N, C-alpha and C positions, 0 to 999 in steps of 0.2 A: 525612602526604603518605596517613599508612592510613584515613582519615576521607574523604577528596577520593574513593579509590577506592573506599572503599563507597559512596558515594553517587551512580558510575557504574556499579558494581552494580548498585545496587536501578535506575535510569535506568534501562540493558539490559534491567533482569529486567521491568519495567514494561512498555516496547517490546515487547519479545517477546509476552508476557499479550495483546497489541494486534495484534500482528500474526497469532496466533491466532485472536480475533475476528472478524477482519477474513475471514478464509481461513473461517472458520463461514457466515459472513455471505455471501461467494461462492460456497458449494458451494448454501447455500437460493435462491442467487440463481440460480446456475444453473440447478438444478431445475425454476426457474420459467419459466424461457426454454425450456427443453424443452417443460416442459406447456403455452407459447403458442406451439411450432416458431421461435423465433427466432434468430436464431444468438448464439455466443456469442459470436464479435468485435465492437466495436461501434466501426469509426473516429474514429468522431464524440466518442466518449461516453470516446474515449482522448486523441483532442486535450483536448477540453474538461480531464479528467485534467492533462496535463502542464505544460496550463499552466498551472492551478489548483494544482500544485506548484508551480514556479515560483516564481509569483507568492508564493503562500508563503513560500518559500524568503527570497525578499530582502526581504519584509515583517520578516522575523526572524533576520536578519543572516544567515544561512547559503548560504552557494556553495550555488544551483541546480542546478550541474551536478553534485554531488554526491549530492544529492535524488533529480534525476531519474536518474542511475546505479542508487541504491536502489531507489526504488518502481518501477524499469523490471524491476528482480528480482520486487518485490513484483506487478505486475502480473502478467510472465508465471506464477510461480507461481498467479496469483488465476484466470488463462484456462485450467490446468492443471486445476483443481480444478474449474471448472463448465463442460467438457468432461465 
């Protein structure tokens, strides 16, 4: 059991590092949008992302609803980072 928990902890650490990397890219994207006078929010892009997340979840046997909830929070933070 301890070994499994250790593996889970390592996966969590990797996920957090990937989220941090995503936020850094979101910040850069926000700067590019600002320089080009583009809006931070893009409803078309958000729709594409939700479709991608749900499809990827299904492909991997994960609840699309769970993935959508998780990514919704990440997307909200990305938007704040870009602002």
